[in-house]
N, C-alpha and C positions, 0 to 999 in steps of 0.2 A: 504404600511405600514407593520410593522412586530411586533409581540409581543416580549417583552423583559423584562428580569428580571435583575435588577442591583441594586446597592446601591447607594443611594444619600442622601444629607442632603438638606432639604428645609429650608432655613433660612427666617426670616421674617424681618419686619421692627423694631421689638422691641429689646431693649437690657435690660437686668436686670442689673441695677447698683449695683454692689456688692463691691461694691458700692451697688449693685446687678446688674450683667449683664447677659442678656440671649438673643437668636437669635434674638436677637437682639443682641448684641453688645456685643455684641456684642457685639466684642464688639462690636458692632456695628453694626453695623450697620448694626442694624439694620438690621437687617434686612436684609438677603442675602440667596441665595440658593447655596449650594456647591455640585458639582458632585464628588462622591468619588467611584473609581473603588473598587471592592471587596477586592483586595489585599492591598488597602491602608486604608480600613476602620478602624477608631479607636474606642476605647471604650468610649471615652469621647466627645460626640458631644456637640456643643455649640448652643444656640438659634439662632443669627445672624452669629456663627462660630464653627469650630471644630479643633481639633489638626489633621493636614493633614497626619502625618506620625508618628507613635508611637515613633520614636527616635527624632522627630523634635525639641522638646522642649529642648533637651540636645545636639543638633548639635553643633559641635565645630565652633567658630566664629574666623575669623583672628584677630590678635592683631591689634587694631586700630593704624594707623600711623598718627602722626600729620602733617598737611599740611606744617608746617615749617621744618619737619624733612627729613629723607631719603626718596627718591622717591620710589613709590610702584612698585610692580610687576603688571603691567597693565593687563597681561593675565589673572592672577588670580582675580584681582580687578573687571574687567569687565565681567568675565564670567557670572554672574547672569543677566546682562543687556542683553547680546546677547541670553541667554537662554529665557529671557522674550520675546524678539523680536520674537523667534521662536515659543513659545507657543502661542503668539497672532496671528502670521500669520497662524498658523495651526488650531486654535480653536475658535477664536472670531467670534461671530455670524454674524457680519457685515463685509463681505469681498468684495473686497480685502483690505488688510492693505497697506496703503501708507507710505513707509519709510520716506518720507518727513515730514509727520505729527508726526511720532515717533521722528525723529531727532530734529525737532523744540521744541518738548515737552521736550526732554532732555536738549536742550540748554536753554529753559525758566527755567528749574529746577535749572541749574547753576546760572543763573542770579538772580533767586529769593533767592536762598541761600546766595549769596553775598549781595543783597540788604538788607536782614533781619539783616545783620551784618555791615551796614553802608558802604558798598563798591559798586563800579559801575563796572561791567564786561567790559564795553566799554573802561574804562581808565586803565585797567591792561595790562601790556606789559611783554612778556617773556624776561628774561635776554639774554644778547648777548652770542651767542654759544649755545643756547638751541636746542635740537633735533627739526627737522621739524614736523609739524602736521601729515604729511603722515607717518613718522617713528613712531610716537606715535600711530597712528591708526593701523599700522602693529604690534606693540608690544602688542597691546590690542586684537589682532586677530579679527579685524573688518571683518565681512563677506564681501566677494567681491561685492555681490549685494547691499550692504548698504554703500559702500564706498563713493560714490558721494553724497548721501543724508546727510551723516554724516560729511562730510568735514568741514562745518562751525562749528560744534560741536567740532571737534578736534583742530581747530585753537583756539577756546575759551578755551578748556581744556589746551592747551599748555600755554597760557597766564596766566592761574591760576596756574598750577603746577609749572611753572618756574618763576613766578612773585617774585619780591623782597619784595612785600607787606606782612604785617603780617596778615594772614588770620586765623581766629579762627577755630577749629574744626579738624576733620581728613579726610583722603581721603575716608574712608567709609561713612562718613556723606555726602560728596560731591556726591558720587556715588548713595547713597540712594535718595538724593534730585533729581538727574537727572532721576533715574529710576522711582520714584513716579510720577514725572511730565510727563515722557514719557508715562506711562500708562494712566494717567488721560487725556491726550490729545486725547484719543479715545472718550471722552465726554460720557461715560457710567458709571453712578454713582455706578453701581454694579461691575464694573471691576476695580480692584485696586491692588496696591502693599502693602503688610504688611511687615514692617521691623520686626526683631526678637522680639522687645518689644511689638508691636501691636499683633503679632502673639500669644505671651504668654497670652496677655489679652484676646485674642479671644478664648483661650483654656479653659476658664471657662465653666464647663460642665453643662449639663442639669439635673444633679442628684438632684438638688433642695436645695443644701446647699450653703449659700452665706454669706459673710460679707459685709454689705453696707448699703445704704439707703433704699433699697427695692422699686424700681420703674421700670416699663417698659418705655423705652424712644425710640424716633425716632431720629437716628443720620443722616438721609438724608435731614433734613431740615437746614435752614440757621444757627440756633442755635439748640443744642440738646434740644428736646421737650418732656416733660412728656406725655406719652400715658396714663398711669394710675399708681397711687401708689398701691402697694400690700397691701391687707388687713392686718392690725395689724403690718404694718412696720413703721420704723422711718419717712419715707417719708409721710405716711398717717397721723401720729401723728402730723407731722409738718405742715400739711395743704396744701401739694402740690396737684394740680389738673390737670386733663388732659388739655393739651394745654399750660401749663406753659413752658416758654422758659428759658433756662439757660444762662444768659448774661455774668456771671463772676463766677469764682470759687476761693474762698479765696481771692477776690479782684482783681484777674487777668482776664482782659478782654478776652472774648472767641471769639471775632469777627474774622472771617476768620480762626479760628482753626478747623482742621478736628474733626469730631464727636468722632473718636477713641482717639484722643488726649485729648479731653475734658473729656471723660470717665476715661482715666488714671489719670487725675487730681482729679476726684471725688473718684476714688478707694482708699481704705485704711482699716486698721485693725479695728476690733471691738472695740468699746469704744472710738474711736477718733473722733474729730468733723470736719465738713466741712461746709464752709459758701457758699451758693449758692445766687447769685443775680438774681432775678426772674422778668420776664416781663409777666404780666397777662393782658388779655384784659379788658378794662375799669377800670384798677387798676394802680396807680402809681408803678413804679419799686421799689422792696423792697428786703431786704436781709432776708435770713432764715438760721439759723445754725442748723445743723442736726448731731446727734451723731450716727455714724455707729454702726450696730448691726449684730449679727448672725441671718440670715434669712433662714427658712426652707419653701420650697414651694412644695406642692404636684402637680403633673401634671394633676391629676384628682380629682375633688370634686364631691360628689353626695349626694342627699337627696330626701325624699318624700315631695313634697309641699302640702299644704292644698288642699282639693279637690281630693286627690289620683292621683297627677301628678308627674311623675318621673323627676327629674332634674339632669343633668350631666353637669358640666363645665369642659371643657378641656383646660388647661393652655398652654400646648405645646405638640409637637409631638417628645417626647424623646424616647430613646431606649426601655424603658419598658411601655411607655404610652399605647400601644395597649393592653397589658396584663391588666393593671390597669383599662382601660376603659371597657374592656370585663367583668372583675370581678364585677365592679360597676354596669354595665347594668344588668347582671345576677341576682344580689342581688335585684335590683329594680324590675325587671320583676317578680321575685318570689312573689311579693306583689301584683301582678295583677293590675298595674296602668292603668288608662284610657287613658294615653298618655304620651309622652316623650318630654322634652324640652332639646335640646342640645345647650349649650352656648359656642360659639367660640369667644366671644368678647376679643379683646386685646391678641388674640393667634397669636404669630409671626412666627410660623412654627417649623421645626424640620426635622426628617428623612422622606424621601420619602417612605421607606418600611413601616414605622409606618403609614403614611398617607393612603397608599393603604390598609393596614390591618384594619384601623379603618374605612375607608369608606365601606369596605366589611362587616362590622358588620351590616350595615343598607341597603345594596343592595344585592339582591339574584343573580344578573348576571349583565353583561354589561362591560362598560369601565369606569375606574376611571379617567383617564386623558390621554392626548396625548402630546408627546414631539415633538416639530417641530424645526428642525435645519434651518440654514441660507440657505442651498441648497434645502430646500423643503422637505427633508427626514423626515419621522415621525416614532416614536416608540410609541407602544400602551401599556399601562398598564391596565390589566384586573382585574375585581372583583375576589377575592379569595372566593371560596364557603364556606359555613358553618357559615354565619353571624347569631347572636343570636337576632337581633332586626329589621328583615326585613319587619315586618307586622304592628307593633304598630304605631298608628298615631303619628306624631312628627312635631315639629317646631324648627327651628334653628335660633339662635340669633347671628347676626354679627354686627360689627361697623367698623370704619376706622382704627382700630388697629388689624383687622383680616387680616392676610397676608400669602401669600405663601401656605404652606401646608393647612392652615385653609381655604384658598380660593378654594383649589383643593377639599377638602372634601365638602365644601358648594356648589361649582359649580356642582359637580356630583349629589348631592341630589337635587339641584334645576333642573338640566337638565332632570332627570328621573321623576320629579314630586313626588319624594318621600318625600319632606319636602319644605315647603315655607320658606322663609327667612324674618326675622324681624330685623329692626334696621336701619343701615346706609350703604351707599356704602362703600364696602371694600377697603382695601389699594391699591390694584392692583400691587402686587408683583408676577409676573408670568414669570420671567426669570430664567435660570438655570446657576449656576456658577460652574466651574470646578476648583479644587485646583491644583496648580503647585508648587512643593517645589523647591527652588532655591539652588544652591550649595554654599559652603563656609559659611554655617549657616546664609545666608543673608535673611531669611524669605521665603515668598512665595507670589504667585499671586492667585487671584481669577479672573476668566475670564468668562464673559457670553458667553455661547455656544448655548444656545437654548432658546425657549419660551415654556410655558405650555399652553395647550388648554383644555377646558372642553370636556366632551363626545361629545357635539354638535359642537365642534371646535370653540368655543367662545374664543377669546383672553383675558386673564386676565391682562396682563401686561400693566400698564399704564391707565387701564380702571376700573378695579375691577368689583364686582358683585353688581347689584342693587337689593335690596330686593323687594318682592312683597308688603311688607308693610313698608314704610319708616316711622320710628318713631325716633325722636331726643331725646337724654337724655342731657338735658341742665345742665348748672352749677348750676342753681337754684335747679333743681331735685337732683343734686349730693349733694348740701348742706343740702337739707331737707331729705336726705335718701330715695328719691323716685326712682322707676325704671319702668318708663312707657314702656320700651321695653319688659321687663319680663311680665308686666301686659297684654301687647297685646298678647303675646305668651300664657299666661294662657287662655285669652278670646278665642283665636283660638282653643286651645285644648278642651275647654269646648263646643264650637260650633260643633266640630267634634263628 
């Protein structure tokens, strides 16, 4: 193992629908961790995403070519697909990558694109005199090592490109459908292709200024699910609750629609309405119309609770959250509190450097986290000396909306016995995603390259952290304005 200093973005499961959207979504999704090398670090992180390259949002995009029009330059069109294959083969955490799986995924993407438009790939035939599939593969600069695996794909592409059928859309649409399906064939929910529109949605920053309904959401579920509405937001005023599922947006069924696409339908300017069809446990499906608004969200909130107990709520791990938290803690400590409650509930993540800095405020020494790659190699991130709250008794609140960077912080505090955890088992988002910008303005990939471990080398991903004190916050508690999790934390501080 070796110590390492680098820059990452830890995204979580939540997205602020900005509708409000945050790392969550995200757009999305949620919830995600992005690895960002220092020379690619951008100024605008997003909670499940970030702008991966300062110029990416304005990258030129090729002029879309209708499928019924002039045949495309296959070398240029397919460059992003082969780039994606290379990135996956070099970086995906689960190796080796099977070209057969990638090729079948791309073929399935073509088929699905056509099926959604009422066409059957199996019935399409290339016109007489069309170039051979091998020639098309060559024109697209198919890597020699992938030629055999992608041969069925090129047969299908030939039948589509030279078909006499009227096929809606553009060659870019077709390429993106194939690319998206190829990446998803790896069966990792956090490894995905983002087209330019999705990438722009993902670039919503953590600066805390949004226009939308104001709710953290989970985009990794079957339907986009409310994690929690933001206090004072239109979502809260409309009565949305944690666990509510969005079945439709403005009457359009969202079954099978990717979370990022659902978010794009909810996004909209301040003052405009959006109608969500909501499914809630033990309640008939219902519609709710919400007027989008401008929403300002602080990354850190703090106060002194009755009984002289300091309380700090950390909403996200943004670029300035470490400084904001340090200032808040210093102000509270100046009042000589008897203990500190750190609230990480519904915190979906953010920057790794911020997570390391914030964890270091509460630990005097040791390891913050370990990054483990698919080949077993590990990188270690150590505590930064100089923390301001390394001695005060503390309790940390978590729930199933605590993800990624929040789990790294909570896991380190738990491993060192610095703080007990109160609440619910956390989300279990402990994988690392690396961004890869694609050429021709075709968006980017996010690729799972590693997993995070706690200082005691506990795996977070897919498991989460189990609090010492499991306390549920029910819908009845929510309706009545009760918070038994916070009550338990106060009880524990008083006992100390």
